[in-house]
C-alpha positions as CSV (number, residue, x, y, z in Angstrom):
1,X,12.1,-9.2,33.1
2,X,8.8,-7.4,32.1
3,X,6.7,-8.8,29.3
4,X,7.4,-6.1,26.8
5,X,11.2,-6.5,27.2
6,X,10.9,-10.3,26.9
7,X,8.8,-9.8,23.7
8,X,11.4,-7.5,22.1
9,X,14.2,-9.8,23.1
10,X,12.4,-12.7,21.4
11,X,11.8,-10.6,18.3
12,X,15.4,-9.7,18.1
13,X,16.4,-13.4,18.2
14,X,13.8,-14.3,15.7
15,X,15.0,-11.5,13.4
16,X,18.6,-12.8,13.6
17,X,17.4,-16.2,12.5
18,X,15.5,-14.7,9.6
19,X,18.5,-12.6,8.5
20,X,20.7,-15.7,8.6
21,X,18.1,-17.7,6.6
22,X,17.7,-15.0,4.0
23,X,21.5,-14.6,3.5
24,X,22.0,-18.4,3.1
25,X,19.1,-18.6,0.7
26,X,20.7,-15.9,-1.5
27,X,24.1,-17.4,-1.3
28,X,25.7,-14.3,0.1
29,X,28.3,-13.9,2.8
30,X,28.0,-11.5,5.8
31,X,30.3,-8.9,4.4
32,X,28.2,-8.6,1.2
33,X,25.1,-8.2,3.3
34,X,26.8,-5.7,5.6
35,X,27.8,-3.6,2.6
36,X,24.2,-3.7,1.2
37,X,23.0,-2.4,4.6
38,X,25.7,0.3,4.9
39,X,27.1,-1.2,8.1
40,X,30.3,-3.0,9.3
41,X,30.5,-6.8,9.0
42,X,30.8,-7.1,12.8
43,X,27.6,-5.2,13.3
44,X,25.8,-7.4,10.8
45,X,27.1,-10.5,12.7
46,X,25.6,-9.0,15.9
47,X,22.3,-8.7,14.0
48,X,22.4,-12.3,13.0
49,X,23.4,-13.4,16.4
50,X,20.4,-11.6,18.0
51,X,22.6,-9.2,20.0
52,X,21.5,-6.1,18.2
53,X,18.7,-5.4,15.7
54,X,18.6,-3.5,12.4
55,X,16.2,-0.7,11.6
56,X,13.5,-1.1,9.0
57,X,15.4,1.0,6.4
58,X,18.4,-1.3,6.8
59,X,16.2,-4.4,6.4
60,X,14.6,-2.8,3.3
61,X,18.1,-2.4,1.8
62,X,19.0,-6.0,2.6
63,X,15.7,-7.3,1.2
64,X,16.2,-5.3,-2.0
65,X,19.7,-6.5,-2.3
66,X,18.8,-10.2,-1.8
67,X,15.5,-9.8,-3.8
68,X,13.4,-11.4,-1.1
69,X,10.0,-10.3,0.2
70,X,10.4,-7.6,2.9
71,X,7.5,-9.3,4.8
72,X,9.8,-12.3,5.3
73,X,11.4,-10.4,8.2
74,X,8.2,-10.1,10.3
75,X,6.3,-13.0,8.8
76,X,6.7,-16.4,7.1
77,X,7.0,-15.6,3.4
78,X,9.0,-17.9,1.1
79,X,12.4,-16.8,-0.1
80,X,13.4,-16.0,-3.7
81,X,16.3,-15.6,-6.0
82,X,19.2,-13.1,-5.4
83,X,18.9,-9.6,-6.9
84,X,21.1,-6.5,-7.3
85,X,22.2,-3.7,-5.1
86,X,22.7,0.0,-5.3
87,X,25.7,2.0,-4.2
88,X,26.4,2.4,-0.5
89,X,26.2,6.2,-0.8
90,X,22.8,6.3,-2.3
91,X,21.5,3.6,0.1
92,X,22.8,5.6,3.1
93,X,21.0,8.7,1.8
94,X,17.8,6.7,1.3
95,X,17.9,5.2,4.7
96,X,18.2,8.6,6.4
97,X,15.2,9.8,4.4
98,X,13.3,6.7,5.3
99,X,14.1,7.2,9.0
100,X,12.6,10.7,8.7
101,X,9.5,9.4,7.0
102,X,9.0,6.6,9.6
103,X,9.4,9.2,12.3
104,X,6.6,11.3,10.7
105,X,4.3,8.3,10.5
106,X,4.9,7.4,14.1
107,X,4.0,10.9,15.1
108,X,0.9,10.8,13.0
109,X,0.0,7.5,14.5
110,X,0.5,8.9,18.0
111,X,-1.8,11.8,17.2
112,X,-4.5,9.6,15.9
113,X,-4.2,7.2,18.8
114,X,-4.9,10.0,21.4
115,X,-2.2,8.5,23.5
116,X,0.3,10.7,25.4
117,X,4.0,10.2,24.9
118,X,4.2,8.9,28.5
119,X,1.5,6.3,27.9
120,X,3.1,5.1,24.7
121,X,6.4,4.8,26.5
122,X,4.7,2.8,29.2
123,X,3.1,0.5,26.7
124,X,6.3,-0.2,24.8
125,X,8.9,0.0,27.5
126,X,10.8,2.7,25.6
127,X,12.1,5.9,27.1
128,X,10.3,9.1,26.1
129,X,13.5,10.6,24.8
130,X,14.1,7.5,22.6
131,X,10.6,7.7,21.1
132,X,11.1,11.4,20.4
133,X,14.4,10.7,18.7
134,X,12.6,8.2,16.5
135,X,9.8,10.6,15.7
136,X,12.3,13.3,14.6
137,X,14.2,10.8,12.4
138,X,17.4,11.5,14.4
139,X,17.9,7.9,15.3
140,X,17.1,4.7,13.3
141,X,14.4,2.5,14.9
142,X,15.5,-1.1,15.5
143,X,13.0,-3.3,13.7
144,X,11.7,-5.2,16.8
145,X,11.1,-1.8,18.6
146,X,9.4,-0.5,15.5
147,X,7.1,-3.6,15.5
148,X,6.3,-2.9,19.2
149,X,5.5,0.8,18.5
150,X,3.4,0.0,15.4
151,X,1.4,-2.5,17.4
152,X,0.8,0.0,20.2
153,X,-0.3,2.7,17.7
154,X,-2.3,0.2,15.6
155,X,-0.2,0.8,12.5
156,X,0.6,-2.1,10.1
157,X,4.2,-2.8,9.2
158,X,3.2,-2.6,5.6
159,X,2.1,1.0,6.1
160,X,5.6,1.8,7.3
161,X,7.5,0.0,4.6
162,X,8.9,1.9,1.6
163,X,6.3,2.5,-1.1
164,X,8.3,4.8,-3.4
165,X,11.5,4.8,-5.5
166,X,13.1,1.5,-6.7
167,X,12.3,-0.4,-3.6
168,X,8.6,0.7,-3.7
169,X,8.4,-0.3,-7.4
170,X,10.1,-3.6,-6.6
171,X,7.6,-4.4,-3.8
172,X,4.7,-3.5,-6.0
173,X,6.0,-5.8,-8.7
174,X,6.3,-8.6,-6.3
175,X,2.8,-8.1,-5.0
176,X,1.4,-8.0,-8.5
177,X,3.2,-11.3,-9.3
178,X,1.9,-12.8,-6.1
179,X,-1.7,-11.7,-6.8
180,X,-1.5,-13.1,-10.3
181,X,-0.2,-16.5,-9.1
182,X,-3.1,-16.7,-6.6
183,X,-5.7,-16.4,-9.5
184,X,-7.4,-19.6,-10.7
185,X,-5.4,-21.3,-13.5
186,X,-8.2,-20.5,-16.1
187,X,-8.0,-16.8,-15.3
188,X,-4.2,-16.8,-15.5
189,X,-4.5,-18.5,-18.9
190,X,-7.0,-15.9,-20.1
191,X,-5.0,-12.9,-18.9
192,X,-1.8,-14.3,-20.4
193,X,-3.2,-14.6,-23.9
194,X,-2.4,-11.4,-26.0
195,X,-5.6,-11.9,-28.0
196,X,-7.6,-11.2,-24.8
197,X,-5.9,-7.9,-24.1
198,X,-8.8,-5.9,-25.6
199,X,-11.3,-7.6,-23.2
200,X,-9.1,-6.8,-20.3
201,X,-8.8,-3.1,-21.3
202,X,-12.6,-3.0,-21.7
203,X,-13.0,-4.4,-18.2
204,X,-10.7,-1.8,-16.8
205,X,-12.7,1.0,-18.5
206,X,-16.0,-0.4,-17.2
207,X,-14.6,-0.7,-13.7
208,X,-13.8,3.1,-13.8
209,X,-17.3,4.1,-14.9
210,X,-19.7,5.8,-12.5
211,X,-22.7,3.9,-11.3
212,X,-25.3,5.9,-13.3
213,X,-23.4,5.3,-16.5
214,X,-23.2,1.6,-15.9
215,X,-26.9,1.6,-15.1
216,X,-27.6,3.2,-18.5
217,X,-25.5,0.6,-20.3
218,X,-27.2,-2.2,-18.5
219,X,-30.7,-0.9,-19.4
220,X,-29.6,-0.5,-23.1
221,X,-28.5,-4.1,-23.1
222,X,-31.7,-5.3,-21.6
223,X,-33.7,-3.4,-24.3
224,X,-31.6,-5.1,-27.1
225,X,-32.1,-8.5,-25.4
226,X,-35.8,-8.2,-25.3
């Protein structure tokens, strides 16, 4: 077995373990997760067993439903509390649109990489026709294959993840919370106090000022000081 095929096989197995871990953490059964992803329970079981792999839009739907970090499925993020789902119909429509957007980003990445389709196929072990189907959004991209394509095209998985709509807003909120919790305790305390809101708003306005205006203010303060 060639190296790239072995890599994808390992990623499929790893993803199955992560799916299982995420589901247990959220206290859901496989049928509920299958519904959230818009697939049959049998197909979901094949995902968990590492026999097949889901696409990024399917994983996004599951992460949103379970309210866990999307990055968990290609990294080592901690898990969270269960969340809420949307209707299967709207999720199916969203996934189709996401497949189209992912295809466009892969095409753009291929153009920027200056690779030919044949060379990309050789690097990833995927057929030309398969990559073209992914580019057109005609076929969903299994997540391990998307990771392989992204790596070959020097695209981060975060760039490919949904950044719009409810899932995009949810991911942004999670990032904001994570960034806040990483601040030193004294800064968290300062930001959390309503009385300090005016100082924070002033800091935001100052950060948006052009350099020459900031220089003028600094010079004025020096004149007052001296």
